Structure formats: C-alpha cells, structure tokens
SEDREN-673144 format. One record per residue (C-alpha): residue in three letters; x, y, z. Coordinates in steps of 0.05 Angstrom, whole numbers. Each point is the difference from the previous one (the first is absolute). Example, Ala and Ser with C-alpha at 12.3 -4.5 7.8 and 13.67 -1.06 7.14 Angstrom:
! SEDREN-673144
code/u/v/w
ALA/246/-90/156
SER/27/69/-13
//
This chain:
! SEDREN-673144
code/u/v/w
MET/2398/2916/2723
ARG/-59/8/-47
LEU/11/-19/-73
ASP/-17/69/-28
LYS/48/33/48
TYR/55/-50/-16
LEU/-7/12/-74
LYS/6/75/12
VAL/59/-4/49
THR/40/-45/-46
ARG/-19/45/-59
LEU/-27/-58/-41
ILE/-61/45/-9
LYS/8/75/5
ARG/-60/18/44
ARG/-39/-37/53
THR/-67/18/-31
ILE/22/-30/-66
ALA/24/-62/37
ASN/-68/-4/35
GLU/-38/7/-66
ALA/44/-54/-33
CYS/-16/-48/57
ASP/-74/15/-6
ALA/3/-13/-75
GLY/33/-68/12
LYS/66/20/-33
VAL/43/-19/60
LEU/11/-73/19
VAL/34/-27/62
ASN/22/-72/-4
ASP/-42/-8/-64
LYS/-65/23/35
ILE/-35/67/-10
ALA/18/42/60
ARG/-37/57/34
ALA/35/64/19
SER/-7/-19/74
TYR/40/-65/-9
ASP/57/-5/51
VAL/65/-7/-38
LYS/50/-50/28
VAL/72/-17/-18
GLY/1/-54/-54
ASP/-65/21/-34
ILE/0/2/-77
ILE/-35/63/-26
THR/-21/4/-73
ILE/-22/68/-28
ASN/-39/-3/-66
MET/4/72/-22
GLY/26/21/-68
GLN/29/-45/-54
LYS/32/-56/41
PRO/-12/-21/72
VAL/52/13/53
LYS/13/-57/49
VAL/40/14/64
GLU/17/-38/64
VAL/-5/38/66
LEU/67/0/36
ASN/-12/52/53
VAL/-59/38/29
THR/17/69/28
GLU/-45/59/15
CYS/43/55/-30
VAL/56/-7/-51
LYS/44/49/-37
LYS/-8/3/-75
GLU/69/-29/-11
GLU/-14/-60/45
ALA/-71/-16/-23
ALA/22/-54/-49
GLU/35/-39/56
ASN/-68/-20/28
TYR/-18/-45/-59
ARG/32/-44/-54
VAL/-26/2/-71
ILE/-17/-70/-25
SER/-27/18/-69
//
C-alpha cells in the first residue's frame, strides 16, 4: 500500500492530500529516510511524522486496505 494511503487509512493524517503534501515537503520519514508518497509500506517499517510540535514515531504492525475507525489504531504501535 502507498504511504499516503496508509497514513490516511490508519488516520495518522486526516486526508490523503495532506499526507501527500507532507511527503513532498519531506516531513515523513520511513526508517529514518525521507519517503515519497508512493513508497510501498511494509510490516515492520518505522514511520516518523514531523508535523506540529513534536514528531510522532510509529511502527507498522499491519497493512490493510480498509479499516473501521475503531480498529485503525491496531495497525500501528506508537514508539514516541
């Protein structure tokens, strides 16, 4: 699954266009490297989002195409 879509499906970022713009601006890192929106997310990847006051760092636990709002947080684990 594309990085921008993963961020939207898991609700780490509210809209896919905002996720796409954040990737283009270099605010999203995967495994400590700047990632493009087209990056293919895999289980075990560490995603860092540098938006707002403090960065959010999560580990990908599951990659699913559609998720209910209540189950979205089960796809990742917050590291810091």
